[in-house]
N, C-alpha and C positions, 0 to 999 in steps of 0.2 A: 245432067249434073245432078238433078234428084235420084236417078236411079243409082249412079256412083256412090252417092252418100248413102243411100238406103243399102247397097251391098255392104258397104265399109262398117255400116252400124251393124248389121247381122253377123259380120265376121268378128267384130268386137265383142259383140255378146256371146258368140260361139265360143271364143277363145277364154272368156271370163267364165263360162260354164265349165270348161275343161279345167282350168286354174282351180276353180273351187272345188272341184271334184277331188283333183290331187290334195288338196289341203285338208279335205275331209277325211280321207283315208290315212293322211299322216296323223292328225290329231286322234283319231280313233285307236291308231297303233300306239302311240304314245299313252293314251289314256286307259288302254287295256289293263286289267287288274291282273298281276300276276297270279299263276296258279300255286296254291298253298299246299305243301306236303306235309303230311303227317310222319313225323319222326319220334321213334320209341328211344327209351335210354333207361338204363338202370342207373340212377344218380346217387350211385354209392361207392364211386371208385375215384376219390380225390386223388392227385389234381385233374383227373381225365374228365368226369362228369360227378358234379355232386350237387347239392342243394344249399343255397345261400339264402335262408328265409324261404322266400315263394319262387325263387327263381332257380332254374337248372342253369350252371355255369361249369367253365373247365375247359380245358384245351380242346378234348373233342367238340364241344359247343361252338368254341369260337372258329373252330376248323369248318365244321358242317354250314355254319352260317355264311362264311366265306366262300364255300363251295356252292352253296345254293345260289348265293347273289351272283358268281359268275356264270351260273346255269341259268340264270332269270327266273328263279322260283322263290317264293315266300315260305317260311317253314311255321309249322306248329309241333313244338316239341313238347312229348309226354313222358314223365316218370313212370316207370312201371317196375314189377318184380323182374329178377333176370329169368325165371323158367317162363312167366307169362309172355316176356318178350318174343320168345321164340314161337310160342303158341299162337300170339298174335300175328306173326309176322309169317307164319305158314299157313296161317287161316286168310292171309291177304288184306287184314283189316287196317295195316298201316303201308305207306309206301316204302319206309326203308328205316333201319335201325343204326345206330351207333353206339356201341357202349363197351369201349376197348374189348371188341369181340374178334379172338384169333381165326384166323383163316385156316382151316384144316380140311383134311378129306372127308370126314364124318360130316361136318356142317356142309360141304359141298354137295352133300347127296340131295340136302332138303332146300338149299338155298343159294342165291347167287350173292356174289361180291364184287365190291369195286376192285380196283387196283390197290395194293398196300398203301397206306399213308402213315403208319407209324410201325418202327422195330422196338421189339420189347423181349423180355426173357423171365422165366419165374426165377425168383430169389427165396430165401429162407429168413424167417424173422424171428430171433430169439432174445433172451433175456443178456445183457451185456456179460454177465458172468457165467453163461453157458459154455460148456467145451464143445458143442456142436460146430464143426468147421465145413461139413459137407453133407450130401444128402444120405452118405455110406453110415454118418453117425445117427440118423434117424429110425433105423430098423427096429429100434427097441423103444422108441418114443411115440408120444402120443403128439398127433397132428393135427391142427385144426386148419379148415379149408372151407372156401364158399363151393356149395355143392353145384356140380356142372360145369366147373371150370377147369382150365387146364393144369391148375395146381390140384386140383381134386384128382384128375387123370395120374398124376406124376406120385401123389401120396398112395393111391390106389395100388400102382404098380409096384412100389416099395414096399408096402406091408401086406398086399393082398385084397382081393375082393371082399373077403368076409371078415377082415380085421375090425375089431371094434376100438382100435385106437386111432381111426380116422375118424375125427369130428366134424361133420358137416354143418353148415349153415347157409342161411338165405342171403347173407351180405359177407363181405370180406370184413366189415367193421366188427362185427358179431363173432367172428372167427378171432379177429385181434384181441376182442375183449376177452376172450375164453384163455388167451395167452396171458394176457394182463394180470386175470385173476387166479392164474396158476392152475386153471384147468385143464392146459396143453403145455407141451415143451415147445413147441414152433407152431409157426404158419408158413404156409406155402403158397406165393401169390404173385401177382405181376410186379416187377420192379418197380414202376412209377407210384405205385400205391402203397407198397412198403418203405419205401425210401422216404415218400412224403410225409408218411405216420411218423417213421422215427425220427425225422427231423422237425416235425411240428409238436413232438411231446416228448421232450429232452427228460423231463423229470421221471418217465416211465423206465428209463435206462434199458433201451433195447438196441440191438445191432441188426443189421442186414448182412446176410450171408451171400456170397456168389458161388453158385456151384457150377462149373466149367463142361458139367455132364447134361445141364439144361439147355436146351437148342434155343436160338432165336426165333420168336414168334411175330407173325405180322398182323396187323390189326387191319380189317377193312369195314367198309359200310356194307352193311347186309340187305338184300333185296328178297322179295319173295321169287321163287323160282319161276323163270321165265320172263321176267319184266327187264327185257334185254334193252328196250327203248331207253328207259330211264337210267339203267346202269352204263349205258353208253354216254349219255349226256353227263353224268357224275363224274366218269373215268376222265372224259374231254376237261371238265371243269377241274378236277385234281391236278392234271398233269399241267393245266395252265398257272395254277397256283405253285407248282415246283418251279415252273420257269420265270415267273415274274416276280419272285421273291417273297411272295404273300404268305407261303408256305413257312419260310423260313423265319420271318417277322413273327407269325405266331407262336411257333415253335420256340424261338429265344425268349419271348415275353413270359412263356409258362416254366421253362426249364434252364434257361439261363446259358445256354450253349448253342451252338449250331446242328442242325440235323444232318443226318448223311442221306441226302435225298439221292445221292447216285446208288445207292445200295437199294433206297425205295424202288427206284425207276429199273434196276435190274432185276428186280422180283417180277417184273410184269410179264 
């Protein structure tokens, strides 16, 4: 009887140890700190990314936070200049960048990108009394652009590489100020930026011109070349947001309309 009781006691103790070990693993798993990713952005593209006092806010910010949450990461978002953003990413001093960055062949040579998460195009901002109706009307005009953007590429193609009528600035807001102060006839920049500015500043009497010759562009999250593991995780998270309605909800909150997620998925 004593031997049987002893065996039972030892068995219970053994099972308790096993149970305790399992509980410890679960607790440590739940209690593990999530890895923090360093994310760069040029917060000068309202409503996509911009500064609200000391905070970086915007559609891109809400989107990348939702992506990170889905992928199991925390984020540290840092505002940085447009050109330095690419330098930092090429030097692998940040994990990723999101800043209305158009995916194109030139950038793909140096960086990797996520699947597209936003469809845009360039548009033209001019005074309401301007006779400009398309890019063809800009060939003898002064065009303000943000340096290194696709708007810059379009203006350069229109007027030529050596033209002094292309005025380049560090930020789109500075290019727009040049137009407002009569230092330029037009601004070429991304659709959401120009439309948001014209809508938010009605007293400046500006209008946005659509040019059908400007092709659609697709924004992607940018990674250092070769960071394929993180790229895969982020892509999976983005596609999950497409499917579960989170992306649509964020998009509607910022733009008041539904996104064409089917087109975005078709670009993958």
